[in-house]
C-alpha positions in Angstrom: 34.7 -23.4 -13.8 33.4 -26.5 -12.0 30.2 -28.2 -13.1 28.6 -27.5 -9.8 29.3 -23.8 -10.1 27.9 -23.7 -13.6 24.7 -25.4 -12.5 24.4 -22.9 -9.6 24.9 -19.9 -11.9 22.4 -21.3 -14.4 19.8 -21.9 -11.7 20.3 -18.5 -10.2 19.9 -16.9 -13.7 16.6 -18.8 -14.2 15.3 -17.7 -10.8 16.3 -14.1 -11.4 14.6 -14.2 -14.9 11.5 -15.7 -13.3 11.3 -12.9 -10.7 11.7 -10.2 -13.4 9.1 -11.8 -15.6 6.7 -12.1 -12.7 7.1 -8.5 -11.8 6.6 -7.4 -15.3 3.4 -9.4 -15.7 2.2 -8.3 -12.3 2.8 -4.7 -13.1 1.1 -4.9 -16.5 -1.9 -6.7 -15.1 -2.3 -4.3 -12.2 -2.1 -1.3 -14.6 -4.6 -2.8 -17.1 -7.1 -4.0 -14.5 -7.1 -0.6 -12.8 -8.0 1.0 -16.1 -11.1 -1.2 -16.5 -14.1 0.5 -14.9 -16.9 -1.2 -13.1 -19.7 1.3 -13.5 -21.9 2.5 -10.6 -25.4 1.1 -10.1 -28.0 3.0 -12.0 -31.0 4.8 -10.5 -29.8 4.7 -6.9 -31.0 7.4 -4.6 -28.4 9.9 -3.3 -29.2 9.7 0.4 -25.8 9.4 2.3 -22.5 11.0 1.6 -19.4 8.9 1.9 -15.8 9.8 0.9 -12.7 8.1 -0.4 -9.5 9.6 1.1 -5.9 9.0 0.3 -2.6 9.9 1.9 -0.9 9.3 -1.5 -0.5 5.6 -1.0 -3.4 4.2 1.0 -7.1 4.6 0.5 -9.6 5.1 3.3 -13.4 4.8 3.2 -14.9 7.7 5.2 -18.4 7.4 6.6 -20.6 9.4 9.0 -20.0 8.3 12.6 -23.8 8.0 13.1 -26.6 7.2 10.7 -29.8 5.2 10.6 -27.9 2.1 9.6 -24.9 2.3 11.9 -23.5 4.1 14.9 -19.8 3.3 14.6 -18.9 5.0 17.9 -20.5 2.0 19.7 -17.6 -0.2 18.5 -14.9 2.2 17.3 -14.8 4.2 20.5 -13.7 7.8 20.9 -12.2 6.7 24.2 -9.5 4.7 22.4 -8.1 7.8 20.7 -5.8 10.3 22.4 -8.1 13.3 22.1 -11.3 11.5 22.9 -13.2 14.1 21.0 -16.9 13.1 20.8 -17.6 16.0 18.4 -16.0 14.3 15.5 -18.7 13.5 12.9 -16.7 11.4 10.4 -14.8 8.2 10.6 -12.1 7.1 8.1 -11.6 3.4 7.9 -8.7 1.6 6.2 -7.6 -2.0 6.2 -4.0 -3.2 5.8 -1.1 -5.3 7.0 -0.6 -5.0 10.7 3.2 -4.8 10.4 3.0 -1.9 8.0 0.6 -0.1 10.2 2.3 -0.6 13.6 6.0 -1.0 12.7 6.5 1.3 9.7 5.6 5.0 10.6 7.7 6.1 7.6 9.0 4.3 4.5 12.6 4.6 5.9 11.5 2.4 8.8 10.4 -0.4 6.5 12.0 -3.7 7.4 12.6 -6.5 4.9 10.8 -9.0 7.2 7.7 -6.8 7.4 7.6 -6.3 3.6 8.2 -10.0 2.9 5.5 -11.2 5.2 3.0 -8.6 3.9 3.7 -9.5 0.2 3.1 -13.2 0.7 0.2 -13.0 3.2 2.3 -14.3 6.1 1.2 -11.7 8.7 -2.0 -10.5 10.3 -4.0 -7.4 9.4 -5.5 -4.4 11.1 -8.2 -1.7 10.6 -7.0 1.8 11.1 -9.8 4.1 12.3 -9.4 7.9 12.3 -12.0 10.4 13.5 -12.5 13.8 11.8 -14.6 16.8 12.7 -15.0 17.9 9.1 -14.3 16.4 5.7 -13.4 18.6 2.7 -13.3 17.6 -0.9 -10.0 18.1 -2.7 -7.7 16.1 -5.0 -7.1 13.6 -2.2 -10.7 13.3 -0.9 -13.7 12.6 -3.1 -17.4 12.7 -2.1 -19.7 9.9 -3.2 -23.5 10.0 -2.7 -25.1 6.6 -2.2 -28.5 5.2 -1.2 -29.3 3.9 2.3 -29.5 0.4 0.9 -26.0 0.7 -0.7 -24.7 2.1 2.5 -26.0 -0.9 4.4 -24.0 -3.2 2.1 -20.9 -1.0 2.7 -21.4 -1.3 6.4 -21.6 -5.1 6.1 -18.3 -5.2 4.1 -16.5 -3.0 6.6 -17.9 -4.7 9.8 -16.9 -8.1 8.4 -13.3 -6.8 8.2 -13.1 -6.4 12.0 -12.2 -9.3 14.3 -14.6 -9.7 17.2 -14.1 -10.9 20.7 -16.3 -13.6 22.4 -18.9 -11.0 23.1 -19.0 -9.8 19.5 -17.2 -6.5 20.0 -14.4 -5.2 17.8 -10.9 -6.0 19.2 -9.0 -2.8 19.9 -5.2 -3.0 19.6 -3.5 -1.3 22.6 -0.5 0.4 21.0 1.5 3.6 21.1 1.9 3.4 17.3 -1.1 5.6 16.6 -0.5 8.3 13.9 -2.1 11.2 15.9 -4.6 12.0 18.6 -7.8 10.9 16.8 -7.0 7.4 15.5 -6.8 3.9 16.8 -6.1 0.4 15.5 -8.3 -2.8 15.6 -7.6 -6.4 14.8 -8.8 -7.3 11.3 -9.8 -10.4 9.3 -8.2 -11.5 6.1 -4.7 -11.5 4.7 -2.8 -8.7 3.0 -0.7 -9.8 0.0 0.6 -8.7 -3.4 -2.8 -9.5 -4.8 -5.0 -8.0 -2.1 -3.7 -4.7 -0.7 -5.2 -1.9 1.4 -6.4 -0.3 -1.9 -7.9 -3.6 -3.1 -9.9 -3.6 0.1 -11.2 -0.1 -0.5 -11.9 -0.9 -4.1 -13.9 -4.0 -3.0 -15.8 -1.8 -0.6 -16.9 0.5 -3.5 -17.8 -2.5 -5.6 -19.9 -3.9 -2.7 -22.0 -0.8 -2.5 -22.4 -0.4 -6.2 -20.1 2.5 -6.9 -17.6 3.2 -9.7 -14.5 1.1 -9.2 -11.7 -0.8 -10.8 -11.8 -4.3 -12.0 -8.7 -4.8 -9.7 -6.7 -2.2 -7.9 -3.5 -2.5 -5.8 -2.8 1.3 -5.8 -4.8 4.3 -4.8 -4.3 6.0 -8.2 -6.5 3.6 -10.1 -9.4 4.2 -7.7 -9.1 8.0 -7.7 -8.8 8.1 -11.5 -12.5 7.0 -11.5 -13.4 10.1 -9.6 -11.4 12.9 -11.4 
């Protein structure tokens, strides 16, 4: 075996070992941090009902379409959905990698390039907005009652996640990749990565409005464990 080949194999082994060690540490840190609970603020009034909703992978924050603090329909427009149903009273909002959202309708469609860019913060992000007529509590949807002041903080967190045009309006993404007849996509701020995922964003939203949350969450399971 040539000296060059030995060096190459040795280097490859070190790289592989480094990757394995990183994944182990990453996984352990993610698990441990998701088990550490940030408790909700005490003595807050229960004035507005919000929800957290998961599809088994991704967490959405669900808010009333209209309230004293915010009328979401002025920026997240019914007209951009297929059904255009103005009777919908709830709006689910999720943040994530734009490539995942628009190019990966199912896991079997996931491309290596999309996954690589998402993992290392090399692509852009989007907000996925879905209207609902009703919201029902179950194992994948939990109700959280918060105060008006807390909701105002939540609104700020979510609004700051949207890109705005020169006139200050949310930037709608004109695409046929919508998941159904009541959803739409919008350009977002921030970068998705291994360390800040769609669920990290949702967990940060809960922290921002003083609700029970994880120290750090990259998966939906950590968040929903706080509301069992």
